[in-house]
C-alpha positions in Angstrom: 48.8 -17.2 -51.0 49.9 -14.7 -48.3 47.4 -12.2 -49.8 44.6 -14.7 -49.7 45.4 -15.7 -46.1 45.5 -12.0 -45.1 42.2 -11.3 -46.8 40.6 -14.3 -45.0 41.9 -13.2 -41.6 40.7 -9.6 -42.2 37.2 -10.9 -43.2 37.0 -13.1 -40.1 38.0 -10.1 -37.9 35.2 -8.0 -39.4 32.7 -10.8 -38.9 33.8 -11.1 -35.2 33.6 -7.4 -34.7 30.1 -7.2 -36.2 28.9 -10.1 -34.1 30.4 -8.6 -30.9 28.8 -5.3 -31.7 25.4 -7.0 -32.3 25.7 -8.9 -29.0 26.4 -5.6 -27.1 23.3 -4.0 -28.7 21.2 -7.1 -27.7 22.5 -7.0 -24.2 21.8 -3.2 -23.9 18.3 -3.8 -25.2 17.8 -6.6 -22.6 19.2 -4.4 -19.8 16.7 -1.7 -20.6 13.5 -2.1 -18.5 10.2 -0.2 -18.3 9.4 1.2 -14.8 5.9 1.0 -13.4 5.4 3.2 -10.3 2.8 1.9 -7.8 1.6 4.1 -5.0 0.0 1.9 -2.3 -1.4 2.2 1.2 1.2 1.4 3.9 -0.9 -1.7 4.9 -0.3 -3.2 1.5 3.5 -3.2 1.7 4.3 -6.8 2.7 1.8 -8.4 0.3 2.8 -6.1 -2.6 6.5 -6.8 -2.1 5.8 -10.5 -2.5 3.8 -9.9 -5.7 6.4 -7.5 -7.0 9.0 -10.2 -6.8 6.9 -12.8 -8.5 5.8 -10.4 -11.2 9.3 -9.2 -12.1 10.5 -12.8 -12.2 7.8 -13.5 -14.8 8.3 -10.2 -16.6 12.0 -9.3 -16.6 11.5 -6.3 -18.9 9.3 -4.5 -16.3 10.6 -3.0 -13.0 7.9 -2.3 -10.4 8.7 0.7 -8.1 6.7 0.6 -4.9 5.9 3.8 -2.9 3.9 2.9 0.3 2.5 5.5 2.7 -0.8 6.8 4.0 -3.4 6.9 1.2 -4.1 10.5 2.0 -0.4 11.4 1.6 -0.2 9.5 -1.7 -3.3 11.1 -3.0 -1.9 14.6 -2.4 1.4 13.6 -4.0 -0.5 12.4 -7.2 -2.6 15.6 -7.3 0.6 17.7 -7.0 2.0 16.0 -10.1 4.1 13.1 -8.7 4.6 10.4 -11.4 2.4 7.4 -10.6 1.0 4.6 -12.8 -1.1 2.7 -10.3 -2.8 3.7 -7.1 -3.9 1.1 -4.5 -5.8 3.0 -1.8 -7.0 1.9 1.6 -10.1 4.1 1.3 -12.6 5.0 -1.4 -12.4 8.7 -0.5 -8.9 9.1 -1.8 -9.6 7.4 -5.1 -12.8 9.4 -5.5 -10.8 12.6 -5.2 -8.5 11.6 -7.9 -11.3 10.4 -10.1 -13.0 13.8 -9.7 -9.8 15.4 -11.0 -9.8 13.2 -14.1 -6.6 11.4 -12.9 -8.0 7.9 -13.0 -7.8 6.0 -16.3 -11.4 5.3 -17.3 -12.6 1.8 -16.8 -9.6 0.6 -14.7 -11.0 1.1 -11.2 -12.1 -1.8 -9.1 -12.6 -2.8 -5.5 -10.2 -5.6 -4.5 -10.0 -6.0 -0.8 -11.7 -5.5 2.6 -9.9 -5.2 5.9 -10.8 -5.1 9.6 -9.7 -2.7 12.3 -7.9 -4.3 15.3 -6.8 -3.1 18.7 -3.3 -4.2 19.5 -0.8 -4.2 22.4 2.5 -5.8 23.2 2.4 -9.6 23.9 3.3 -9.2 27.6 1.2 -6.1 28.2 -0.9 -5.8 31.3 -3.3 -3.3 29.8 -6.8 -2.9 31.1 -8.0 -2.3 27.5 -10.0 -5.2 26.0 -11.2 -3.5 22.9 -12.4 -0.3 21.2 -15.2 0.0 23.7 -12.8 0.8 26.6 -9.9 2.3 24.7 -9.9 5.2 27.2 -8.6 2.8 29.9 -5.2 2.8 28.3 -2.3 4.8 29.6 -1.3 5.8 26.1 -2.6 5.2 22.6 -1.0 5.3 19.2 -3.5 6.7 16.7 -3.3 7.8 13.1 -4.6 11.2 12.3 -7.9 11.7 10.6 -6.4 12.0 7.1 -5.1 8.5 7.3 -7.7 5.8 6.6 -7.0 3.7 9.7 -7.4 6.9 11.8 -10.7 7.7 10.1 -12.0 4.2 10.6 -11.1 4.3 14.3 -13.0 7.6 14.6 -15.9 6.0 12.8 -16.0 3.1 15.3 -15.9 5.6 18.2 -18.8 7.5 16.6 -20.8 4.3 16.2 -20.2 3.5 19.9 -21.4 6.9 21.0 -17.9 8.0 22.2 -17.8 10.7 19.5 -20.8 12.7 18.3 -22.2 11.7 14.9 -20.8 13.8 12.0 -20.8 13.2 8.3 -17.0 12.7 8.0 -15.3 11.3 11.1 -11.9 12.5 9.7 -12.7 16.0 10.9 -12.1 15.0 14.5 -8.7 16.1 15.7 -6.5 13.9 17.8 -7.0 16.2 20.8 -10.8 15.9 20.4 -10.5 12.1 20.4 -8.3 12.3 23.5 -10.9 14.5 25.3 -13.7 12.2 24.3 -11.7 9.3 25.8 -11.2 11.1 29.1 -8.0 12.9 28.4 -5.9 9.8 27.6 -2.4 10.4 26.1 -2.5 9.9 22.3 0.6 9.8 20.1 -0.5 10.9 16.6 1.0 8.9 13.8 1.2 9.7 10.0 0.4 6.2 8.8 -0.6 2.7 10.0 2.9 1.4 9.9 4.0 4.0 12.4 1.1 3.1 14.7 2.3 -0.5 14.6 5.9 0.5 15.3 4.8 2.7 18.3 3.1 -0.3 19.9 5.9 -2.7 19.1 8.5 -0.4 20.6 6.4 0.2 23.7 6.1 3.9 23.3 2.3 3.5 23.3 0.4 0.9 25.3 -2.2 0.2 22.6 -3.0 1.2 19.1 -5.4 0.6 16.2 -4.2 -0.9 13.0 -5.6 -3.3 10.3 -5.8 -7.0 10.8 -3.4 -7.4 7.8 -0.8 -5.3 9.6 -0.4 -8.1 12.2 0.6 -10.6 9.6 4.0 -12.1 10.6 4.0 -9.9 13.8 2.7 -12.5 16.2 5.9 -12.3 18.4 5.7 -8.5 18.7 2.0 -7.6 19.0 -1.1 -9.2 20.5 -4.6 -8.6 19.1 -7.0 -7.4 21.9 -10.0 -7.2 19.6 -10.9 -7.5 15.9 -13.5 -4.8 15.5 -16.7 -5.9 13.7 -17.7 -4.4 10.4 -20.9 -3.2 12.1 -18.8 -0.9 14.3 -15.9 0.2 12.1 -17.6 -0.3 8.7 -16.2 -1.9 5.6 -12.6 -1.0 4.8 -12.6 -1.2 1.1 -9.4 -1.0 -1.0 -9.8 0.3 -4.6 -7.1 0.1 -7.2 -6.9 1.9 -10.6 -4.4 3.0 -13.2 -3.5 6.7 -12.9 -3.1 9.2 -15.7 0.7 9.7 -15.9 1.6 12.5 -18.2 5.3 11.4 -18.1 4.6 7.9 -19.3 5.1 6.7 -22.8 3.1 4.0 -24.6 5.5 1.2 -23.3 5.0 2.4 -19.7 1.2 2.6 -20.0 1.1 -0.9 -21.5 3.3 -2.2 -18.7 1.1 -0.5 -16.1 -1.9 -2.2 -17.5 -0.1 -5.6 -17.2 0.8 -4.8 -13.6 -2.7 -3.8 -12.7 -4.1 -7.0 -14.2 -1.5 -9.0 -12.2 -2.4 -7.2 -8.9 -6.1 -8.0 -9.3 -6.0 -11.6 -10.6 -6.9 -14.7 -8.6 -3.3 -15.5 -7.7 -2.8 -12.1 -6.2 -6.0 -12.4 -4.2 -4.7 -15.6 -2.7 -1.6 -13.7 -1.6 -3.7 -11.0 -0.1 -5.8 -13.6 1.8 -2.6 -15.1 3.2 -1.7 -11.6 4.5 -5.1 -11.6 6.3 -7.1 -9.4 3.9 -10.7 -10.2 3.2 -11.0 -10.9 -0.6 -14.8 -11.4 -0.6 -15.5 -8.0 -2.1 -18.3 -7.2 -4.6 
């Protein structure tokens, strides 16, 4: 009887141990997640953070990693070999450069958004500037350099207004050349659109040029002096594509395709619209 009881207890202990071990393996498998690295224009950060949260809630096995900066900076990082699964650019030029290098997964590129250039200042500012046409009346301007899309679009607007001479690529104009064309006004050169916004919010620059979407949720810290028309600044098209990532395995590539689909579906476009992007893009 004692031997039977001992055998029973031993058997139960083994079953318990096996079940506990299996549970640990299941928990470990659940804890493992596939990372998808998204490089995106700085102007996309707030909307993508919202979409990142909703996507991860619906797909607990996928972890979206956002890297937001100037599209030009991100393009260079990708070309230098930085791991990236999806690129969401604020300009066609940067995506074109990656496509020419064979770094865009064929058939995944699409145009998702349009945006508008705006001239901003602080809410209580007494600036004489009313818009891009008299930008030179400012005491100081925050302006992104020509490699940054918002800096390029600002230069294009100044070209179309006759302030800068017509050239094929407005990005070639240096900040000093823009300053000279505007009568020698002080210009604080910034590395991305978020830094332009911060310079105006902090009061270190009287006015600046950013995107309309950058003013979302910032009504208490900035005032829009002018929303520049598409005729003057041109269309500001945002393309997105999956990037060839040599470090990615099949699971990461499949997860990246799922994230790309999520960032371009109708639900995502409504989020972008809320964040003041124009979603009427062909």
